[in-house]
C-alpha positions, -999 to 999 in steps of 0.1 A, spaced: -80 284 39 -86 319 52 -61 348 51 -52 345 88 -41 309 85 -21 316 54 -3 344 72 5 321 102 18 294 79 39 319 60 54 332 92 61 297 106 79 288 74 99 321 74 110 316 110 123 281 105 140 290 72 157 318 91 170 295 117 182 268 92 197 291 66 232 283 55 259 306 68 295 306 77 296 299 114 324 313 136 339 289 162 313 284 189 321 284 227 288 267 237 272 236 223 238 237 206 221 214 231 222 237 261 215 228 298 183 242 313 166 243 346 138 219 337 105 214 355 74 195 346 38 207 353 5 193 344 -18 215 323 -52 223 337 -70 245 313 -48 237 282 -47 201 269 -30 187 239 -29 155 219 0 142 198 -20 131 168 -38 162 155 -38 151 119 -65 125 126 -91 153 123 -86 154 86 -91 116 83 -122 118 106 -136 146 84 -130 125 52 -149 95 68 -177 119 78 -180 134 43 -181 99 28 -209 88 52 -187 58 58 -199 51 93 -236 54 84 -233 30 55 -212 6 75 -237 5 104 -266 -2 80 -249 -30 61 -226 -47 87 -248 -65 113 -226 -80 139 -240 -66 171 -276 -74 184 -276 -44 206 -255 -13 207 -244 -10 243 -228 14 238 -208 9 206 -219 5 169 -200 -15 143 -185 16 129 -171 26 163 -152 -6 165 -138 -5 129 -128 32 131 -113 27 166 -89 1 153 -81 22 121 -76 54 140 -53 36 164 -30 31 135 -31 68 125 -22 76 161 10 56 158 -4 23 172 10 -10 160 -12 -35 178 -46 -36 196 -29 -31 230 -20 4 219 -57 13 221 -54 12 259 -31 43 258 -56 62 237 -87 54 257 -70 68 288 -62 101 269 -91 125 277 -80 149 249 -80 121 223 -116 113 233 -125 149 229 -108 150 196 -132 123 183 -162 137 203 -165 104 221 -172 97 257 -153 65 256 -138 40 230 -136 2 231 -107 -14 249 -84 -39 233 -101 -70 247 -135 -57 234 -120 -52 200 -107 -88 201 -142 -100 208 -156 -79 180 -131 -94 155 -142 -129 166 -178 -121 156 -169 -119 119 -178 -147 95 -167 -149 58 -197 -130 45 -192 -102 71 -156 -96 59 -169 -95 23 -195 -70 33 -169 -48 50 -148 -48 18 -179 -41 -3 -187 -10 19 -151 2 15 -152 -2 -23 -186 15 -24 -171 46 -8 -140 42 -30 -162 48 -60 -173 81 -45 -137 92 -42 -129 81 -77 -158 101 -91 -139 132 -81 -110 124 -103 -104 140 -138 -112 121 -170 -76 111 -175 -77 91 -143 -101 66 -160 -80 59 -191 -64 26 -179 -68 6 -147 -40 -19 -138 -52 -46 -114 -25 -68 -99 -25 -96 -74 1 -112 -51 3 -133 -20 26 -128 10 33 -148 42 20 -133 74 41 -150 100 32 -157 136 49 -172 166 15 -182 181 6 -218 186 -32 -217 189 -43 -197 159 -70 -216 140 -62 -221 103 -25 -214 105 -1 -237 86 35 -241 75 45 -221 45 69 -231 18 95 -211 37 91 -233 68 74 -205 88 40 -207 106 12 -183 97 -12 -173 70 -9 -165 33 -32 -135 25 -39 -126 -11 -38 -89 -20 -55 -76 -51 -48 -39 -57 -51 -11 -82 -15 -3 -93 -24 33 -104 -30 44 -68 -16 15 -48 -50 9 -32 -57 -26 -18 -91 -35 -34 -95 -70 -19 -77 -90 8 -84 -127 13 -68 -147 41 -57 -183 37 -35 -209 55 2 -204 48 3 -237 29 -22 -226 2 -9 -216 -33 -7 -179 -42 -33 -181 -69 -61 -197 -48 -93 -176 -52 -74 -150 -72 -95 -153 -103 -127 -145 -84 -112 -114 -69 -98 -103 -102 -133 -106 -116 -147 -85 -87 -120 -59 -92 -129 -58 -129 -165 -51 -121 -155 -24 -96 -133 -6 -122 -159 -9 -150 -185 5 -126 -162 34 -119 -159 41 -156 -123 30 -165 -121 27 -202 -93 1 -203 -84 -26 -178 -53 -48 -174 -45 -78 -152 -10 -83 -141 7 -109 -119 36 -133 -115 39 -169 -126 15 -181 -100 -14 -160 -114 -13 -169 -151 -43 -193 -146 -46 -201 -183 -81 -215 -179 -94 -180 -174 -74 -163 -202 -100 -168 -229 -128 -155 -208 -109 -124 -197 -98 -117 -233 -134 -120 -245 -143 -94 -219 -118 -69 -234 -92 -73 -205 -56 -70 -213 -36 -97 -195 2 -98 -188 12 -127 -166 44 -144 -159 44 -181 -167 66 -209 -154 97 -218 -174 84 -253 -181 106 -277 -201 84 -275 -232 86 -237 -232 124 -237 -228 126 -262 -258 105 -238 -279 126 -209 -270 158 -228 -278 145 -237 -311 140 -201 -322 164 -189 -349 191 -164 -340 173 -137 -360 143 -139 -337 163 -126 -307 170 -89 -301 188 -71 -273 165 -61 -245 167 -23 -239 154 -16 -204 143 19 -194 165 39 -171 155 35 -134 155 73 -130 165 105 -148 198 121 -138 189 158 -133 224 171 -126 257 152 -133 261 114 -131 278 105 -99 306 79 -97 292 46 -85 306 36 -51 325 4 -45 302 -26 -43 312 -39 -8 289 -69 -9 304 -82 -41 339 -78 -27 330 -99 4 314 -126 -19 347 -128 -39 369 -129 -8 349 -157 8 348 -177 -24 310 -177 -27 292 -183 -60 283 -150 -77 259 -147 -106 267 -118 -130 243 -107 -157 262 -104 -190 234 -96 -215 197 -100 -221 178 -108 -253 141 -110 -259 120 -129 -285 84 -140 -289 64 -169 -304 27 -179 -304 16 -203 -278 -17 -220 -269 -20 -233 -234 -38 -265 -230 -68 -249 -213 -72 -222 -240 -90 -222 -274 -68 -195 -290 -31 -186 -294 -15 -160 -271 17 -140 -275 45 -156 -254 74 -132 -248 106 -148 -236 136 -131 -220 170 -149 -222 195 -139 -196 232 -147 -203 248 -152 -169 284 -158 -158 289 -179 -127 319 -170 -106 334 -184 -75 361 -164 -57 362 -140 -86 370 -168 -111 347 -178 -139 333 -213 -134 307 -215 -163 282 -197 -184 245 -202 -180 213 -193 -198 180 -187 -180 146 -181 -195 117 -160 -183 83 -161 -199 54 -137 -201 20 -145 -216 -2 -117 -230 -30 -110 -254 -16 -75 -261 -5 -76 -298 5 -39 -303 32 -34 -277 69 -39 -284 86 -68 -267 105 -44 -244 72 -27 -235 56 -61 -225 86 -69 -203 87 -35 -187 50 -36 -179 53 -71 -164 83 -61 -143 66 -30 -131 45 -53 -110 73 -53 -84 59 -20 -72 31 -41 -55 59 -55 -33 63 -20 -19 25 -19 -12 27 -52 6 58 -40 26 39 -9 37 9 -30 47 32 -53 67 57 -30 84 43 5 78 6 1 86 11 -32 105 -22 -44 89 -10 -80 85 -5 -86 122 -25 -114 137 -41 -102 169 -69 -128 171 -71 -165 173 -90 -175 141 -84 -173 104 -115 -152 97 -110 -128 126 -74 -121 115 -87 -116 80 -111 -90 93 -82 -72 111 -62 -72 79 -91 -55 60 -96 -30 89 -59 -23 91 -56 -18 53 -84 7 56 -58 31 71 -37 29 40 -68 33 19 -78 65 37 -44 79 32 -47 72 -6 -82 88 -6 -68 119 11 -41 121 -16 -66 116 -44 -87 145 -32 -57 169 -32 -62 199 -56 -26 198 -68 -11 170 -90 23 172 -73 10 168 -38 -14 141 -49 14 119 -64 37 126 -35 11 116 -9 1 85 -29 37 72 -29 47 84 6 57 57 30 32 53 58 58 61 85 66 94 69 29 101 64 23 97 102 53 119 111 45 147 87 7 148 87 -8 128 115 14 129 146 11 167 150 7 181 186 -25 202 189 -50 216 213 -86 206 212 -110 236 218 -147 241 217 -159 276 207 -190 288 189 -204 254 183 -171 243 166 -145 217 175 -112 234 168 -79 216 163 -52 242 171 -19 228 157 11 235 178 38 226 153 47 236 118 63 216 90 61 219 52 31 195 51 10 214 76 -2 237 48 -13 206 28 -32 192 58 -50 225 64 -58 229 27 -71 193 27 -96 201 55 -108 232 35 -112 210 4 -131 183 23 -154 207 40 -164 222 6 -166 188 -12 -200 174 -21 -198 137 -31 -222 127 -58 
């Protein structure tokens, strides 16, 4: 970042801080939102676009040689008249960065001359062309697309410090992608009674990157094909140089027939396991001395003074209406060795016993015990550490929520299972590029903040920035017309990417 841009950013920050500084206001005679004599004009020489941050994403794609590799490996088009495979994939991904939520939003972009200039493109595919492109995918083509993304992912990971490769945590989960359509091939009824698909998402918990997505009918179980994608994620992380790898998942992913093989490969596993009657009987047979109070870590650190907890309005309504209310009284944890029927060795089975009080209308009805089981081959962790590690998997729910309602990657714009699978992978690429931009930040604070930032906020702060597009001296210049605290991070990112040489 040159001295001129630093000065401009500093002045922008100073001006807004001056306007927003706290002061004792006198009584005002005029409201803040004043009336003006407004007129609209159409710019002739000066043109702007509302998504100036896409330039940083496009530069990242360029530096990774993503388009070249994709065009060489993904063969869907017999002739390029005029688009290449990468043009279609990046068109749908960039639509998301421009604030689009569905394929139809591409029509707005392809009629924006400045947006086309921003990408250096004469034209971009329209929504119906993109639908046709998605229908060209077969299973092997979607797998090829994910392999290309993961190949470029390795190049981003290679830029990380040695501490990054200490421990990779791979986790899997399924989610229901609902649709109101009636003619989508492969759709089915889910256990919730809704129509749609049931995609599997295997991700790296360290960075919340989706590594693999596999689409299935909604009636299929969560663990279907999960073992194969866990194996592929293991190969990916071992290739990257991770020294330790862990698998984590809920009760649907314990898949005991694979535990011996994964343990022999040096993988740590922590899976939930269903509270089957035989396991509950074993837990109930444990002596009292085997149980200890479960100490859970604090959800967050209080940096000032603890605040008084507000009144729980929901619980008041439940009591007033006489509904059943389940109240946690205490939690204990214990362990015992257990050998699943498909295994040749014993594993550590950690059990959490929850003591619950059931109330109706604020009156105690009964006490109840519930058991939760976790199977692991990790022998050195404390019981509380195993439970905390297993429960930390809930952060993947945040990733799934972002893919669903932030990126809108789990929308179903096409009419077949495979074509919608392809769109899920292409849509998730937008979240992946956000994660890569974060990983390449020079500062640890900005890196962590960007990794965990919701996609909506990412769009508002770094992508949807009004800017002019200029050509001067053989350069394509993005002249930003708005300042916010993240603009400096965006400009610095471009400087870092321009200087970066991927190995």
